[in-house]
C-alpha positions in Angstrom: 70.1 37.8 -42.5 70.1 39.9 -39.5 71.4 43.8 -39.8 73.8 44.9 -37.7 72.1 48.4 -35.6 74.9 50.9 -37.7 72.9 49.5 -41.1 69.7 49.3 -39.9 68.2 52.6 -40.8 70.1 55.1 -43.8 70.9 58.0 -41.2 74.3 57.1 -39.3 74.5 58.0 -35.6 76.6 57.3 -32.6 76.3 57.6 -29.3 77.3 55.4 -25.6 75.6 52.0 -25.1 75.9 49.2 -22.4 76.8 46.0 -24.2 76.3 43.5 -21.6 75.5 43.6 -17.5 78.7 45.2 -16.9 76.9 48.2 -17.6 80.3 49.6 -18.6 79.4 52.0 -21.5 81.2 52.7 -24.2 81.4 53.9 -27.8 78.5 52.6 -30.2 78.0 53.5 -33.9 74.2 52.6 -34.9 71.3 54.0 -37.3 68.6 56.0 -37.3 65.8 56.3 -39.6 65.2 58.7 -42.0 62.4 61.5 -41.4 59.5 60.2 -41.6 56.5 62.4 -43.2 55.4 63.6 -38.9 58.5 63.1 -37.8 60.9 65.5 -36.2 64.9 65.0 -36.5 66.8 66.9 -34.0 70.4 67.2 -32.5 70.7 66.4 -28.7 72.2 68.7 -26.8 71.5 67.5 -23.3 70.3 64.4 -21.8 70.1 63.8 -17.9 71.1 60.4 -15.9 68.0 59.0 -15.1 68.5 56.3 -12.5 66.4 53.9 -13.8 69.2 54.3 -16.9 71.4 52.4 -14.1 69.0 50.2 -13.0 69.0 49.0 -17.2 72.6 48.7 -18.4 73.0 46.6 -15.1 70.2 44.3 -15.8 69.1 44.9 -12.5 65.6 43.9 -13.7 66.3 41.3 -15.7 64.5 43.3 -19.0 67.7 44.4 -20.8 68.5 43.8 -24.3 71.7 44.6 -25.3 73.6 46.7 -27.0 71.4 49.2 -25.0 71.9 52.7 -25.6 70.1 54.6 -22.4 68.7 58.5 -21.8 64.8 59.2 -21.6 65.7 63.1 -20.3 66.6 64.4 -24.0 66.5 68.0 -25.5 67.9 69.6 -28.6 67.2 71.2 -31.9 65.4 70.6 -35.2 67.6 69.7 -38.0 64.8 68.4 -40.2 61.0 67.8 -40.2 58.6 65.8 -42.4 56.7 67.4 -45.2 53.4 67.0 -43.1 54.8 68.3 -39.6 52.7 71.5 -39.0 53.8 72.0 -34.9 57.2 72.3 -35.1 60.0 73.6 -37.7 63.8 73.9 -38.6 65.6 75.7 -35.7 63.2 75.1 -32.7 64.1 73.5 -28.7 62.3 70.5 -28.6 62.8 67.4 -26.4 62.0 64.1 -25.8 60.8 61.9 -22.7 60.3 58.4 -21.8 58.1 57.6 -24.7 58.7 57.8 -28.3 55.8 55.9 -29.4 51.7 54.5 -28.0 49.2 52.4 -30.1 47.1 56.0 -30.6 44.1 54.8 -30.8 43.2 52.9 -27.4 41.1 55.1 -24.5 43.5 56.0 -22.4 46.1 57.5 -26.0 42.4 59.3 -26.4 42.6 60.6 -22.8 46.2 61.7 -23.4 47.5 59.1 -20.7 49.8 57.0 -23.7 52.1 56.6 -20.5 49.4 53.9 -19.6 49.0 52.6 -23.2 50.0 48.5 -23.3 51.6 49.4 -26.8 53.5 52.2 -25.4 57.0 52.2 -26.8 60.2 53.3 -24.6 62.1 55.4 -25.7 65.4 53.2 -25.6 65.5 49.4 -25.1 61.8 48.5 -26.6 60.8 47.6 -29.7 60.0 50.5 -32.1 56.6 49.9 -34.6 59.4 48.3 -37.3 60.9 46.3 -35.2 64.0 47.4 -34.4 65.4 48.5 -30.7 64.7 52.2 -29.8 68.0 54.0 -29.0 68.1 56.7 -26.4 69.4 60.0 -25.4 73.0 59.1 -25.5 73.8 60.1 -28.3 74.5 62.6 -31.2 70.5 62.9 -32.9 67.4 61.7 -32.8 64.4 60.7 -35.0 60.6 61.2 -33.0 57.1 60.9 -34.4 56.1 65.0 -34.4 53.1 63.9 -31.3 55.7 62.5 -28.7 58.4 65.8 -29.5 57.9 68.4 -26.9 58.2 72.1 -27.4 60.6 73.3 -24.9 59.9 76.5 -23.6 61.7 79.7 -24.4 64.5 81.5 -22.5 64.4 78.5 -20.1 67.8 76.5 -19.9 68.1 73.6 -21.7 70.8 71.9 -19.3 69.2 72.3 -16.0 65.9 71.4 -17.3 66.8 68.3 -19.0 65.4 66.1 -16.2 62.0 67.5 -16.2 61.7 65.3 -19.0 61.4 62.4 -16.4 61.9 63.1 -12.9 59.9 66.7 -13.3 56.8 65.0 -14.8 57.2 61.5 -12.4 56.3 63.9 -9.4 54.3 67.4 -11.2 51.3 64.1 -12.4 50.4 63.1 -9.4 50.3 66.5 -7.6 47.8 67.3 -10.3 45.8 64.0 -10.5 45.4 63.6 -6.9 44.4 66.9 -6.2 47.7 68.3 -4.0 48.3 71.6 -5.9 46.0 73.0 -4.5 47.3 76.3 -2.2 47.5 76.3 1.4 47.8 72.7 2.0 50.4 70.7 4.1 53.0 68.3 1.8 55.2 65.9 3.2 57.7 64.9 0.3 59.5 60.8 1.2 63.5 61.2 0.4 65.9 63.8 -1.3 67.1 62.7 -3.7 66.4 62.9 -7.5 63.0 63.3 -7.4 62.3 64.4 -4.0 63.8 68.0 -4.3 61.8 68.4 -7.5 58.8 67.5 -6.0 59.7 70.1 -3.2 60.3 72.9 -5.6 56.6 72.0 -7.7 54.5 71.5 -3.9 55.9 75.1 -3.1 54.9 76.6 -6.2 51.6 76.1 -6.0 52.0 77.0 -2.6 52.2 74.3 0.3 53.9 74.2 3.2 56.3 71.5 2.4 58.0 68.8 5.4 60.6 66.7 4.1 61.3 63.1 6.0 64.4 61.5 5.4 66.9 58.8 6.8 69.7 61.2 6.8 69.7 64.1 9.1 72.4 65.4 7.8 70.2 66.7 4.3 68.0 68.9 7.3 70.4 72.0 5.9 70.5 71.3 1.9 66.0 71.1 2.3 65.7 74.1 4.6 68.1 76.4 4.1 68.8 75.8 0.0 66.0 74.4 -1.1 62.9 75.5 0.5 61.3 73.5 3.0 59.5 74.1 6.2 60.0 71.5 8.0 62.1 68.7 8.3 61.7 65.1 9.7 64.3 61.9 10.3 62.3 59.3 10.0 64.1 56.6 12.2 63.4 59.5 15.3 60.5 58.5 17.0 59.6 61.3 18.3 59.6 63.7 15.5 57.5 61.4 13.5 55.0 61.4 16.4 55.5 65.5 16.6 53.6 65.6 13.4 51.1 62.9 13.1 47.7 63.9 11.6 49.4 66.8 10.1 50.2 66.3 6.4 47.0 66.9 3.3 49.5 64.7 1.2 52.6 62.6 1.1 54.8 61.9 -2.2 56.4 59.5 -1.5 59.9 59.4 -4.2 62.3 55.9 -2.0 62.3 52.6 -3.3 62.7 51.5 0.1 61.0 48.0 1.2 59.3 49.1 4.2 55.9 49.4 6.5 54.1 52.0 5.4 52.8 52.5 9.1 54.7 55.3 10.0 53.7 56.9 6.7 50.1 56.3 7.2 50.2 58.4 10.6 50.9 61.5 9.5 48.2 61.8 7.6 45.1 63.9 8.4 41.6 62.2 7.9 41.3 62.0 3.5 45.5 62.4 3.3 46.7 60.7 0.2 50.2 58.6 -0.1 51.4 58.3 -3.2 54.1 55.8 -4.4 57.1 56.7 -6.4 59.5 54.1 -5.8 59.6 51.0 -6.8 60.6 48.9 -4.1 62.5 45.1 -4.8 60.1 43.3 -2.8 56.9 44.5 -1.9 55.7 46.4 0.7 53.8 46.3 4.1 50.5 48.2 4.1 48.9 47.9 7.5 45.2 48.2 7.2 44.6 49.7 10.8 45.6 53.6 10.5 44.3 53.2 6.8 40.9 52.2 7.2 39.9 53.5 10.9 42.5 56.3 11.9 41.1 58.7 9.0 39.8 57.1 5.4 43.2 57.4 4.1 44.8 56.6 0.4 47.8 54.6 -0.7 47.8 55.5 -4.7 50.9 55.1 -7.6 51.7 57.1 -10.4 54.2 56.8 -13.3 55.0 59.7 -15.2 52.7 61.3 -17.5 51.0 61.7 -21.1 52.6 64.1 -23.5 50.1 67.0 -22.7 50.9 66.7 -18.9 54.7 67.1 -19.7 54.2 69.9 -21.7 52.4 71.7 -19.3 54.1 70.5 -16.6 57.4 72.4 -18.7 55.4 75.3 -19.3 55.2 75.4 -15.2 58.6 74.6 -14.5 59.4 77.3 -16.7 56.7 79.8 -15.7 57.4 79.5 -12.1 61.5 78.6 -13.0 61.2 75.5 -11.3 65.0 73.6 -12.5 66.3 70.9 -11.6 69.6 71.3 -9.2 72.0 69.7 -11.3 75.9 68.7 -12.1 76.5 69.0 -16.1 78.7 66.2 -17.4 81.0 65.2 -20.3 80.0 62.6 -22.4 83.9 60.5 -21.1 82.9 61.1 -17.5 79.9 59.2 -18.0 81.2 55.3 -16.2 81.9 57.8 -13.3 78.7 59.5 -12.6 77.3 55.7 -12.6 79.6 54.9 -9.9 78.7 58.1 -8.0 75.2 58.1 -8.7 74.9 54.1 -7.6 76.3 55.6 -4.1 74.3 58.6 -4.1 77.0 60.8 -5.0 75.2 64.1 -6.6 73.1 66.5 -5.7 70.8 66.1 -7.6 71.2 64.6 -10.9 73.9 64.2 -13.7 73.2 66.2 -17.0 75.5 64.8 -19.9 76.1 67.6 -22.5 75.8 65.6 -25.3 76.0 68.4 -27.8 79.7 69.9 -26.7 81.5 66.4 -25.5 79.9 63.2 -27.6 82.0 63.5 -30.9 82.2 61.0 -33.2 86.2 61.0 -32.7 85.4 59.3 -29.5 84.5 56.2 -31.4 88.0 56.1 -33.2 
């Protein structure tokens, strides 16, 4: 007879789970495995809300297995370590992002690209090595193999910093990999949301001039006055777009809207690079003429990063004081937050104060 989530493992846990496609999150009892010899157990303090959490709890992608406990922007404090763990000790500040496992043997894993391993184990809604379901950070505790646990930088805020575990590495990785991290470049950032505002901050820290490209004119003041953008283009204003033709070395496109890429490609210089981070519901139109004839341009994609690069990103963010703009919420506000997220009513990320507000009495 199949065991219930509460009985699968010896360590009792509680959290918030969606139990059907309504996506309503409610108290949920489950269990975590005992701390193995290479495992780290930690008390979760904060967990960011990623837009993919919303897609998963609603089963927008048609792959959700219920019940599902979301959350992959997680940090906290170590409470127990396995006997062979040498990277961490009790009391250390740590974090877990999108991954809690991979094969650790393939060429990609050996190149610190666990995020592209075909046997990757996602932090929630995935099958662990023992066949049980992984549950995410909308919960009180977590147990993970030390290889997939990150060291949180000292004196770096854990609350505002939590979204870096997904939104941060998702934007940092393409800058590094595609050579868009060099001082003096002119970088375009499409979309000023959860990803876009962090991409803007990284680009400025790398020493770039930054132009934000958005369909919303009302975001101009925030982009320039509060976030430090150098220029702002309204993507629907052809006069503004024409004025910037051939001026950008690279573009980080954070939006998921299905549209032609022609206008964005026209903004690039020769050898310019357009990097796609969003996941549109429908295939994008890719015009060949501006890609080839107008300057040997590149269209590419990127998805999070490996563990080594994610640690590098956290250390870089701490050194340059790069923090997402967040709204800290209590655990009992999470369903309201999801409704607001669906309407893009947040500047720019929600973070759940798990440590102080997710209490066992919620399960009564």
